NUDO-207454 format. One line per field, with one value per residue (C-alpha): residue number from 0; x, y, z; residue in one letter. Coordinates in steps of 0.05 Angstrom, whole numbers, padded with zeros to 5 digits. Each point is the difference from the previous one (the first is absolute). Example, Ala and Ser with C-alpha at 12.3 -4.5 7.8 and 13.67 -1.06 7.14 Angstrom:
2
i = 0_1
xx = 00246_00027
yy = -00090_00069
zz = 00156_-00013
aa = A_S
END
This chain:
365
i = 0_1_2_3_4_5_6_7_8_9_10_11_12_13_14_15_16_17_18_19_20_21_22_23_24_25_26_27_28_29_30_31_32_33_34_35_36_37_38_39_40_41_42_43_44_45_46_47_48_49_50_51_52_53_54_55_56_57_58_59_60_61_62_63_64_65_66_67_68_69_70_71_72_73_74_75_76_77_78_79_80_81_82_83_84_85_86_87_88_89_90_91_92_93_94_95_96_97_98_99_100_101_102_103_104_105_106_107_108_109_110_111_112_113_114_115_116_117_118_119_120_121_122_123_124_125_126_127_128_129_130_131_132_133_134_135_136_137_138_139_140_141_142_143_144_145_146_147_148_149_150_151_152_153_154_155_156_157_158_159_160_161_162_163_164_165_166_167_168_169_170_171_172_173_174_175_176_177_178_179_180_181_182_183_184_185_186_187_188_189_190_191_192_193_194_195_196_197_198_199_200_201_202_203_204_205_206_207_208_209_210_211_212_213_214_215_216_217_218_219_220_221_222_223_224_225_226_227_228_229_230_231_232_233_234_235_236_237_238_239_240_241_242_243_244_245_246_247_248_249_250_251_252_253_254_255_256_257_258_259_260_261_262_263_264_265_266_267_268_269_270_271_272_273_274_275_276_277_278_279_280_281_282_283_284_285_286_287_288_289_290_291_292_293_294_295_296_297_298_299_300_301_302_303_304_305_306_307_308_309_310_311_312_313_314_315_316_317_318_319_320_321_322_323_324_325_326_327_328_329_330_331_332_333_334_335_336_337_338_339_340_341_342_343_344_345_346_347_348_349_350_351_352_353_354_355_356_357_358_359_360_361_362_363_364
xx = 01697_-00040_00000_00045_00052_-00005_00013_00066_00064_00028_00075_00001_00040_00014_-00031_-00069_00010_-00044_00028_00027_-00043_00058_00007_-00074_-00002_00058_-00039_-00061_00042_00029_-00070_-00019_-00008_00043_00076_00054_00008_00059_00040_-00004_-00045_00023_00002_00043_00048_00014_00019_00073_00011_-00034_00031_00068_-00007_-00022_00059_00050_00023_-00026_-00051_-00050_-00067_-00049_-00068_-00023_-00063_00030_00062_00007_00005_00051_00044_-00005_00011_00056_00038_-00015_00034_00063_00006_00014_-00047_00057_00017_-00007_-00029_00022_-00055_-00018_-00036_-00062_00001_-00069_00026_00013_-00056_-00061_00001_-00018_00065_-00009_00074_00018_-00054_00019_00075_-00010_00023_00052_00014_-00013_00056_-00025_00045_-00010_00009_-00017_-00061_-00023_00052_00058_00064_00058_00051_-00048_-00012_00074_00014_-00055_00021_00074_-00015_-00047_00015_00021_00006_-00028_-00053_-00040_-00011_-00041_00046_-00006_-00032_-00036_-00015_-00069_-00012_-00067_-00007_-00035_00008_-00057_00004_00002_00073_00040_00068_00047_00032_00069_-00026_-00032_00065_00040_-00047_00005_00076_-00002_-00048_00043_00064_-00031_-00037_-00068_-00061_-00031_-00076_-00040_-00071_-00028_-00071_00005_00052_-00028_-00005_00074_00016_-00038_00036_00069_-00016_00042_-00009_-00026_00068_00038_-00042_00006_00050_00051_00004_00005_-00073_-00010_-00075_-00057_-00069_-00034_-00059_-00058_-00064_00011_00009_-00059_-00004_-00057_00036_00068_00069_00061_00068_00053_00063_00066_00044_-00022_00027_-00060_-00052_-00007_-00004_-00048_-00046_-00008_-00012_-00053_-00037_00003_-00024_-00061_00027_-00006_-00067_-00041_-00028_00066_-00019_-00038_00060_00046_-00045_00000_00075_00010_-00049_00033_00068_-00026_00010_00030_-00068_00033_00041_-00058_-00043_00056_00017_-00071_00003_00068_-00021_-00061_00041_00051_-00056_-00031_00066_00019_-00068_00003_00073_-00022_-00051_00015_00010_00008_00067_00017_00032_00035_00015_-00056_00035_-00053_-00075_00001_-00004_00013_-00018_00006_-00054_-00035_-00038_-00063_00002_00008_-00060_-00041_00019_-00020_-00065_-00020_00012_00065_00034_00073_00045_00025_00071_00000_-00033_00027_00019_-00047_00011_-00032_00009_-00014_-00028_00005_-00072_00010_-00005_00032_-00070_-00008_00068_-00021_-00062_00044_00046_-00060_-00027_00067_00007_-00068_00014_00067_-00033_-00053_-00058_-00025_-00064_00009_-00048_-00008_00065_00029_00061_00064_00049_00015_00069_-00013_00060
yy = 02504_00053_00074_00018_-00049_00025_00071_-00018_00025_-00048_-00009_-00069_00019_00058_-00045_00018_00074_00036_00031_00070_00055_00022_-00070_-00007_00066_-00025_-00064_00041_00045_-00061_-00028_00047_-00032_-00052_-00005_-00045_-00067_-00038_00061_00040_00052_00070_-00014_-00062_00036_00050_-00050_-00009_00075_00018_-00056_00015_00070_-00026_-00047_00047_-00053_-00039_-00052_-00044_-00009_-00058_00005_-00065_-00018_-00025_00004_-00075_00004_00056_-00041_-00066_00026_00047_-00056_-00048_00049_00001_-00073_-00066_-00059_-00032_00066_00024_00063_00026_00032_00012_-00058_00044_00023_00002_-00037_-00060_00004_00026_-00005_-00073_-00020_00051_00015_-00073_-00010_00058_-00012_-00073_-00026_00048_-00009_00052_00000_00035_00038_00026_00073_00049_00044_-00047_00025_-00036_00018_00012_-00042_-00060_00008_00006_-00064_-00037_00022_-00013_-00069_-00019_-00064_00037_-00047_-00060_-00030_-00032_00068_00061_00054_00071_00049_00054_00035_00026_00052_00030_00075_00010_-00070_-00047_00025_00073_00012_00040_-00015_00060_00024_-00022_-00070_-00005_00025_-00053_-00054_00028_-00004_-00072_-00017_00036_-00033_-00069_00021_-00009_00041_00042_00002_00045_-00019_00070_-00018_00058_00038_00069_-00014_-00016_00064_00042_-00032_00012_00068_-00018_-00002_-00061_-00002_-00003_-00058_-00041_00002_00044_-00053_-00057_-00020_-00030_-00010_00025_-00025_00068_-00005_00049_-00039_00000_00076_00026_-00031_-00046_-00055_00024_-00022_00000_-00028_00053_-00024_00035_-00053_00008_-00068_-00029_00037_-00046_-00066_00030_00024_-00071_-00028_00052_-00018_-00075_00012_00039_00065_00042_00034_00016_00063_00021_00073_-00009_-00027_00050_00058_-00022_-00006_00069_00032_-00037_00033_00068_00056_-00049_-00032_-00067_00034_00040_-00062_-00041_00055_-00001_-00075_00003_00055_-00038_-00063_00038_00028_-00068_-00034_00051_-00007_-00076_-00001_00042_-00052_-00051_-00072_00025_-00005_00021_-00056_00046_00074_00039_00030_-00002_-00015_-00068_-00013_-00069_-00006_-00057_-00005_-00055_-00050_00012_00074_-00016_-00046_00054_00050_-00049_-00018_00073_00009_00038_-00014_-00021_-00056_-00052_-00028_-00059_-00001_00065_00045_00043_00047_00067_00036_00074_00023_00067_00014_-00022_00053_00012_-00002_-00072_-00016_00028_-00045_-00061_00020_00006_-00067_-00034_00033_-00028_-00068_-00006_00022_-00054_00049_-00011_-00038_-00060_00001_-00038_-00034_00022_-00023_00040_-00051_00029_-00005_00062_00041
zz = 03189_00037_-00018_00058_-00024_-00071_00024_00033_-00034_-00052_00005_-00031_-00062_-00047_-00054_00029_-00015_-00051_-00063_00011_-00032_-00044_-00029_-00011_-00038_-00044_-00016_-00018_-00045_-00035_-00011_-00057_-00067_-00034_00008_-00029_00034_00031_00022_-00064_00033_00018_00075_-00006_-00048_00055_00053_-00017_-00006_00066_00040_-00030_00026_00068_00006_-00034_-00049_-00059_00022_-00034_00035_-00007_00034_00033_00037_00065_00043_-00003_-00076_00006_00047_-00035_-00070_00021_00032_-00056_-00047_00045_00018_-00035_00014_00040_00034_00071_00030_00068_00041_00073_00034_00007_-00072_-00032_-00061_00045_00052_-00036_-00076_-00010_-00033_-00056_-00004_-00005_-00053_-00045_00006_-00020_00067_00028_00074_00054_00052_00062_00048_00071_00018_00055_-00009_-00056_-00049_-00034_00036_-00048_00039_00001_-00075_-00014_00039_-00035_-00070_00013_00027_-00057_-00039_-00064_-00059_00037_-00045_00056_00033_-00022_-00027_00029_-00048_00039_00065_00018_00054_00022_00012_00047_00029_00016_00072_-00019_00011_-00051_-00029_00009_-00064_00022_00012_-00069_-00031_00038_-00023_-00070_00003_00023_-00057_-00051_00024_-00013_-00064_00033_-00018_00056_00002_00046_00020_00008_00019_00049_-00039_00014_00075_-00001_-00038_00050_00058_-00030_-00031_-00060_-00075_-00037_-00036_00066_00025_-00064_-00058_00035_00054_-00051_-00011_-00070_-00001_00045_00015_00006_00046_-00005_00014_00075_-00002_-00040_-00070_-00020_-00039_-00021_00022_-00045_-00014_-00008_-00036_00010_-00033_-00072_-00019_00038_-00040_-00060_00037_00050_-00055_-00026_00070_00013_-00063_00014_00071_-00022_00029_-00063_00009_-00062_00033_00030_-00001_00065_00037_-00031_00017_00072_00003_-00031_00049_00057_-00010_-00022_00050_00050_00012_00018_00054_00028_00007_00030_00049_00027_00011_00032_00048_00024_00009_00041_00044_00009_00014_00053_00034_00001_00025_00060_00023_00053_-00026_-00072_-00035_-00071_-00039_-00050_-00004_-00034_-00060_-00054_00005_00036_00074_00031_00073_00050_00053_00039_-00042_00042_-00017_-00074_00003_00033_-00054_-00055_00035_00001_-00074_-00004_-00066_00002_-00024_00049_00001_00048_00068_00029_-00058_-00042_-00058_-00012_-00067_-00008_-00067_-00036_00023_00072_00054_00068_00030_-00026_00029_00068_-00003_-00011_00057_00046_-00022_00011_00068_00022_-00030_00036_00065_-00009_-00001_-00071_-00009_-00044_-00058_-00065_-00021_-00066_-00038_-00001_-00027_-00069_-00031_-00042_-00014
aa = M_N_K_A_A_Q_A_L_P_N_F_R_S_D_N_V_A_P_V_S_P_E_I_M_R_A_I_E_E_A_N_R_G_P_A_A_A_Y_G_D_D_D_Y_S_K_L_L_N_Q_R_F_S_T_L_F_E_T_E_V_T_V_F_P_V_S_T_G_T_A_A_N_A_L_S_L_A_T_C_V_R_P_Y_G_A_I_Y_C_H_K_E_A_H_I_D_T_A_E_G_G_A_T_E_A_F_T_G_G_A_K_L_L_T_L_P_G_R_H_F_R_I_E_P_P_I_L_R_E_A_V_T_G_A_A_W_G_V_R_N_R_A_Q_P_D_A_V_S_I_T_Q_A_S_E_Y_G_T_V_Y_P_L_A_E_I_A_E_I_G_E_I_A_R_D_K_N_L_S_L_H_M_D_G_A_R_F_A_N_G_L_V_R_L_G_C_S_P_A_D_M_T_W_R_A_G_V_D_I_L_S_F_G_A_T_K_N_G_T_M_S_A_D_A_I_V_V_F_D_Q_D_L_V_E_P_L_S_Y_R_L_R_R_A_G_Q_T_A_S_K_M_R_Y_A_S_A_Q_L_L_A_Y_I_E_D_R_L_H_L_R_L_A_A_K_A_N_A_V_A_A_H_L_G_A_G_L_A_A_L_P_D_V_Q_L_V_A_P_V_E_A_N_L_I_F_A_K_L_P_A_L_A_I_N_R_L_A_A_N_G_L_Q_F_A_R_R_G_D_E_V_I_R_F_V_A_R_F_D_S_T_E_Q_E_A_D_E_V_I_A_L_V_R_R_A_V_A_G_S_T_T_V_G_V_T_T_S_A_T_S_R_Q_K
END
């Protein structure tokens, strides 16, 4: 790739972001001398206390290395091997995690549901759960519901919708899991408390994402239903998700929630996404596939224009022939967004010079 292409804005994924300076300082601070291993260090001992304050209730926190591990192990703790998990048909646990949930649950079945704006709609969920083959031994038995906040297409569940889903789950004795890979982005959009978006609405267990929003290598599982703590602790150990030097992950997570850092970083990403989305929506022959409510933008435009953008080195993810995804990061800028808007305008108009072809077909989340 030439230097001009390398200098283009990178909106491929928030996974490409650097570590925020605040998190890097926390890692450096933790890197001073020896410390107890396997979570017995001073940083790790503070996690439950600090997160309980954040969520306004008693929680137990387990650092994990990836969001996939958080999702799969959370659900494995809630679901029997012959159980079923309801999720949206675009859910990351079904489309992009390599069968991790099925593997760690011992074979539980994912039952996917449609829904506008890429969210599970409560009436559809209620119908599916009510019509399930309860007690029929040749059918998977409903055990859990999993929702993603913000969704895989950047839309955000309103609080009332989460609460309605939580009520459906509770009525049928199902666990409610939230994939919060972009949890802070959802909080910023709703302007609510973490408690309101989780346990007060019926969420039992949360995959708490942080890596996409400024940490280096630290996501977490936050458990609200304390009956899940002991079985989850064994599953984490067996899955190799109990880090010997846990202090580094714990230090990141503590710094991430201190002084609302997670919200400040997410707010920057959301703002740039809103700016980029508005600019793209104003262009001829460009249509937004979903409302821009967090830090993701999905746009439909002619395939030829997409090919031109890729050929000139713009970084994005492709979804089929005519849909592309842009993701704003905490370190993205409105100036970069304006550059993308200008590039798309020229590509759609057919004025961009086709250069060296590069791939933009990632299924990154």
